[in-house]
C-alpha positions in Angstrom: 22.4 -11.5 -5.0 21.5 -14.5 -2.1 22.2 -12.6 0.8 19.5 -10.2 -0.5 17.0 -12.5 -1.0 17.1 -13.2 2.2 16.8 -9.8 3.3 14.1 -9.7 1.8 12.8 -13.0 4.3 12.7 -10.4 6.8 10.2 -7.8 5.2 7.7 -10.2 3.0 6.0 -14.1 3.2 4.4 -15.6 0.9 0.6 -17.2 1.2 1.0 -20.2 -0.1 -2.8 -20.9 -0.6 -3.9 -21.7 -4.5 -2.7 -18.1 -5.1 0.8 -17.7 -4.5 0.2 -14.0 -2.3 3.6 -12.6 -1.2 2.9 -9.8 1.5 4.8 -7.4 4.1 5.4 -9.2 7.0 5.6 -6.0 10.1 2.8 -4.6 11.4 2.3 -0.8 10.4 -0.3 0.8 12.3 -0.8 4.1 12.6 -3.5 6.5 14.2 -5.7 8.2 12.5 -7.3 10.1 15.2 -7.7 9.7 18.8 -10.2 7.3 18.3 -9.5 5.1 14.7 -6.1 3.5 14.0 -5.8 2.1 11.0 -3.4 -1.2 9.7 -1.5 -0.6 6.9 -0.6 -4.3 4.5 1.4 -4.4 1.8 1.1 -7.3 -1.3 1.2 -8.0 -5.0 -2.0 -10.0 -5.3 -0.3 -12.7 -6.3 0.5 -11.2 -10.0 4.1 -9.4 -10.7 4.1 -5.9 -10.9 1.0 -5.1 -8.5 0.9 -3.5 -5.4 -2.0 -3.3 -3.0 -2.0 -0.9 -0.1 -4.9 -2.6 2.6 -6.2 -0.2 5.1 -7.9 -2.0 7.9 -9.4 0.7 10.1 -10.3 -0.8 14.0 -13.1 1.5 14.4 -15.2 0.6 11.3 -17.9 3.1 12.8 -15.6 5.4 12.6 -14.0 5.7 9.2 -16.9 4.6 6.6 -15.3 3.3 3.6 -16.8 4.2 -0.1 -15.1 3.1 -3.8 -14.8 6.9 -4.1 -12.9 7.4 -0.9 -8.8 8.4 -2.1 -5.0 7.4 -0.7 -2.9 10.6 -1.3 0.4 9.0 -0.4 3.0 12.1 0.3 7.0 12.3 -0.5 10.2 13.2 1.7 10.7 15.3 -1.9 7.5 17.2 -1.8 5.6 15.1 -5.0 1.8 13.6 -4.1 0.1 10.5 -5.9 -3.8 9.9 -5.4 -4.7 6.6 -5.9 -8.4 5.4 -5.7 -10.1 2.9 -3.6 -10.4 -0.5 -6.0 -12.6 -2.2 -4.0 -13.5 -2.7 -0.3 -15.0 -4.4 3.0 -17.7 -2.3 4.4 -18.4 -3.9 7.3 -15.1 -5.0 8.5 -13.3 -0.9 7.5 -11.3 -2.4 4.9 -10.0 -0.3 1.8 -7.8 -2.1 -1.3 -5.7 0.6 -3.4 -4.5 -1.0 -6.2 -0.9 0.1 -8.3 0.2 -1.6 -11.1 3.7 -1.5 -13.5 2.9 -0.4 -16.9 3.7 -3.5 -19.0 2.6 -5.8 -15.8 -0.2 -8.5 -16.8 -3.1 -6.8 -15.0 -6.6 -7.6 -15.2 -8.9 -5.8 -17.6 -10.1 -3.5 -14.9 -7.0 -2.0 -13.9 -5.5 0.9 -16.1 -1.8 0.9 -16.2 0.3 4.0 -17.1 3.5 5.6 -17.3 2.6 7.4 -14.0 1.8 3.9 -12.5 5.7 2.9 -13.2 6.7 6.1 -11.5 4.7 5.9 -8.5 6.2 2.3 -7.9 9.5 3.5 -8.8 9.2 6.7 -6.0 7.6 4.0 -3.6 10.4 1.9 -4.0 13.1 5.2 -4.0 11.8 7.4 -1.9 10.6 7.9 1.7 6.8 8.5 2.5 6.3 11.4 4.7 2.4 10.6 4.9 -0.7 8.8 3.9 -3.6 10.7 3.6 -6.9 9.8 3.5 -10.5 11.0 1.9 -13.2 8.8 2.9 -16.9 9.8 4.2 -16.3 13.5 3.2 -13.0 14.1 5.2 -9.2 13.9 5.3 -7.6 12.7 7.5 -3.8 13.1 8.0 -1.3 9.6 8.6 1.9 10.5 9.6 4.6 7.6 8.5 7.9 7.7 10.7 11.0 7.5 8.8 11.3 3.9 10.4 8.2 2.6 9.1 8.8 4.4 6.0 12.1 3.0 5.7 9.9 -1.2 6.1 7.5 0.5 3.3 9.9 1.4 1.3 12.0 -1.9 1.5 8.9 -4.1 1.3 7.9 -2.7 -1.5 11.3 -3.2 -3.6 10.9 -6.7 -2.4 7.1 -7.1 -3.9 8.8 -6.0 -7.4 11.9 -8.1 -7.3 13.8 -5.8 -7.5 17.3 -6.5 -5.5 
């Protein structure tokens, strides 16, 4: 178990600011289109049972983010899940998608259900094939290479303390 904990040190780091947020270490950069790139970061928002995907678009004029924006995760087993944006930073074109496990301590605005638990289980056990972002009435597919999918899967497993 100690070796596995040390293994997680390669995938997540802890921010020692006022709220102890654990976040992904590896930069996960993807091309969305010829002119738009996105960096995906994963964290636990400083609370157990929460996973937050932060999509940071380099070209803020190329993909305006809306609170109605949707992130669809397509897995290699052909299942899909969609998550609606939980918050955004318009000027820097950053959008946040939050998943809460059933039974975790979440804010009153977060609704946690069986689907969330199923999704966190899926994220920590099945590889992601693509992310699809729907923003500004357009859908853009972000293919996820197998190596990056493995990093995402391990990162989520470590953030959920499942080792």
